N, C-alpha and C positions, 0 to 999 in steps of 0.2 A: 411749513406743513408739506408733507409729501403725499404722493398719490398712492392709493392702496395697491394698485397693480405693480407699481415700481417696487414697493416694499415686499410684495409677495415674490416677485422675480428675484430680488436680492436674497431672500430666505431660501428659495428653492434651488436656484442655480448660482453657484459660486463662480467668481472669475478666476479663482485659483486653479492651478493644474495639480491633479492628484494622481499618484502612481498606485497601481494595484495589480492583482493577478486574476485572470479569468477563472471563474469557478463553474459557470454553467452557460450554455448557449441555447437560445430559443429563437431561431430565425436571425433577425438582425439585432435582437435584444440580447444583452449578455449581463450576467451577474458577476460583479467584480468585488474581490476582497480588498479592502483598503485599511489603512491604520485606524480610520474612524469607524469602520464597520462595513457591511455589505452594501453595495449600490447596484441598481439596475439601470443600465444606460444603453444607448444605441451604438452599435459597432460600425465604424466607417470602413476600416480595413478588414481583411480576412484574418480571423484569429482562431486559435485553438485553445482548449483548456490548458491552463498553466502558463500561458503567454503573459508577459508583462505589458500593461497598457498605460497610456497617459489619458486621463479624463479631464476634459475641459468643456464647459457649457453643455453638459449632458451627453457628450459624444466621446467615444473611446477610439484612440488610434494606437497602433503598436508602438511600444517604447523602443527607442534606439538601443541596440545592443552590439557588442563586439562580434564581428563575423568570425574571427579566429582568436584563440587564446594561445599565448606563448608562455612556456615555462620560465620562471624567474629564478 
């Protein structure tokens, strides 16, 4: 038998890292488009609309990206 709070936490906050794009900014809360749909999470880093972010435990950080691109 499990505890109700532990089950609720498991349902609400996934341990998986999700990648998405910032759609809207409201203070420290941002709306992010993910493959599973839109999410509203807390931004840890400074982000702008269109930035790619990594979401884990309800908090968003900027996703690593290449600083320069080289023609191939």
